[in-house]
C-alpha positions in Angstrom: -9.8 11.4 44.8 -11.5 9.9 47.6 -11.5 6.3 48.4 -15.3 6.2 48.7 -15.5 7.7 45.1 -13.2 4.8 43.9 -15.5 2.2 45.3 -18.5 3.8 44.0 -16.8 3.9 40.5 -15.7 0.4 40.8 -19.0 -1.4 41.6 -20.7 0.9 39.0 -18.6 -0.4 36.3 -18.5 -3.9 37.5 -22.3 -3.8 37.2 -22.1 -3.1 33.6 -19.5 -5.8 33.0 -21.6 -8.3 34.8 -24.6 -7.5 32.4 -22.4 -7.8 29.4 -22.9 -4.2 28.5 -19.6 -2.5 27.0 -18.4 0.8 28.2 -18.6 3.1 25.3 -15.8 5.0 24.4 -17.7 8.2 24.5 -19.0 7.4 28.1 -17.7 9.6 30.9 -17.7 9.0 34.4 -18.1 12.2 36.4 -16.9 12.9 39.8 -17.6 16.0 42.0 -15.1 16.9 44.9 -16.2 19.0 47.4 -14.7 22.4 48.2 -13.9 21.0 51.5 -12.2 17.8 50.1 -10.1 20.4 47.9 -9.3 22.6 50.6 -8.0 19.6 52.8 -6.0 18.3 50.0 -4.2 21.5 49.4 -3.3 21.8 53.1 -1.6 18.3 52.9 0.9 19.3 50.4 2.1 22.8 52.1 4.9 24.0 52.1 4.8 23.7 48.3 7.8 25.2 46.4 7.0 26.8 43.0 9.0 27.9 39.9 8.5 31.4 39.5 11.8 32.3 37.6 11.6 34.7 35.2 13.8 37.3 33.1 13.5 39.8 35.9 13.5 37.9 39.1 15.2 34.7 40.4 15.1 32.6 44.0 13.4 30.4 46.1 9.3 30.8 46.3 7.2 28.8 48.8 3.6 28.7 49.4 3.0 28.8 53.0 -0.5 28.9 53.2 -3.9 28.5 51.4 -7.1 29.9 52.7 -10.5 30.9 51.9 -10.8 28.6 49.2 -13.8 29.5 46.9 -14.6 27.5 43.7 -16.5 29.1 41.1 -17.5 28.2 37.4 -13.8 27.7 35.9 -12.2 29.6 38.6 -10.7 29.1 41.9 -10.4 32.1 44.1 -8.2 31.9 47.7 -5.9 33.8 49.8 -2.1 32.6 49.4 0.5 33.2 52.0 4.0 33.1 50.1 7.5 33.3 51.4 10.6 34.1 49.2 14.1 34.0 49.9 17.5 34.2 48.2 15.7 36.5 45.9 17.6 38.8 43.1 16.6 41.3 40.6 17.8 40.6 37.1 18.6 43.1 34.5 20.7 43.8 31.4 22.8 47.1 31.2 24.9 47.7 28.2 25.0 44.2 27.1 26.0 43.0 30.7 23.8 41.1 33.0 23.3 42.8 36.7 22.2 40.4 39.3 21.1 42.5 42.4 20.6 40.4 46.0 17.5 41.6 47.4 16.9 38.9 50.3 13.8 37.4 51.5 10.0 38.6 51.6 6.8 37.4 52.8 3.5 38.3 51.0 -0.1 37.6 51.7 -2.7 38.2 49.0 -5.9 37.1 47.4 -6.1 35.5 44.1 -8.7 34.5 41.6 -7.2 32.1 39.0 -8.8 30.4 36.0 -8.0 26.8 35.5 -7.8 24.5 32.1 -6.8 21.3 31.6 -5.0 19.8 28.6 -6.1 16.2 28.0 -3.5 15.1 25.7 -0.8 16.3 27.7 -2.5 15.5 31.2 -1.6 19.1 32.5 -3.8 21.1 34.5 -2.9 25.0 34.1 -3.7 27.5 36.6 -3.6 31.1 35.9 -3.8 33.6 38.6 -4.7 37.1 38.9 -3.4 38.8 42.0 -5.2 41.5 44.3 -5.2 43.0 47.8 -1.2 42.3 48.4 0.3 42.8 51.8 3.8 42.8 52.3 5.9 42.8 55.5 8.3 45.1 56.4 7.3 47.9 53.8 9.9 50.1 52.0 12.1 47.8 49.7 10.4 44.8 50.9 7.3 46.2 49.2 9.2 46.8 46.2 10.2 43.2 46.3 6.8 41.8 46.7 5.3 43.9 44.0 8.2 42.5 41.4 7.0 38.9 42.8 3.8 39.5 42.1 4.3 40.9 38.5 6.0 37.6 37.8 2.9 35.6 39.3 0.2 37.7 38.0 -1.8 36.4 34.9 0.9 33.5 34.4 -0.1 30.0 33.6 1.7 27.5 36.1 1.6 23.9 35.1 0.5 20.8 37.3 1.4 17.5 35.8 -1.5 15.0 36.8 -0.3 11.5 37.6 -1.8 8.4 35.9 -5.1 6.9 38.2 -4.2 3.2 39.5 -6.2 0.8 37.9 -8.9 -0.9 39.9 -8.4 -4.9 39.9 -10.8 -7.6 40.8 -11.4 -11.2 40.8 -15.0 -12.3 39.7 -15.0 -16.2 39.6 -12.7 -17.2 37.1 -11.8 -13.7 35.6 -9.9 -10.5 36.6 -11.6 -7.4 35.9 -9.6 -4.6 35.5 -10.7 -0.9 35.4 -8.4 1.5 33.8 -9.4 5.5 33.8 -7.7 8.5 32.3 -9.0 12.3 33.3 -10.7 13.5 30.2 -11.1 16.8 31.8 -11.0 19.1 35.2 -13.3 21.9 35.5 -14.0 24.1 38.6 -17.7 24.2 39.5 -19.5 26.2 42.2 -18.5 24.5 45.5 -16.6 21.6 43.6 -14.1 20.2 41.2 -15.5 18.1 38.3 -13.6 15.2 37.2 -14.7 13.6 34.0 -13.1 10.0 33.5 -12.7 7.8 30.5 -13.2 4.4 31.8 -11.8 0.9 30.1 -12.9 -2.0 31.4 -11.1 -5.5 30.4 -11.5 -8.7 31.8 -9.1 -12.2 31.3 
């Protein structure tokens, strides 16, 4: 969330407090974060290691690059560049677990991911559908890449959302505190929409 958005939020709510108008529980503040802002924010956290372990494959998987970001209704489309290392296939034969080391692989693919937000748990879930996969090296690397894509494809990945810091200001003899919790996160055409539930207190 940008500093400008928080400043706007602060003065808007401060105006309600000064007028003596209480913030109702059902009232929400809606913020729209442009696609360009989301793209810049994503770039700042890269490279990003993800947990893609499953019953069939394990190893270290890192998102190297995110490009061609496009936001639509409830979906986020983009191109991802992944790098996997220390990869191994896992299998069970005659009651024995077999671990076959396969090394490293680079993947480049497009994905269209559905997103949903669990308000109670404050967790954002991203569910990618992978297409147009390009794997470096060919041969066995292609097989490794396809196995890795099978792990990622159509699986929900949780992202825990940190609590937003409250805004605090002094007005005369009182200290006004504005705390917000995220009520919903939705993808919209060209933006991410945040619905915030505010709570204003003064003492």
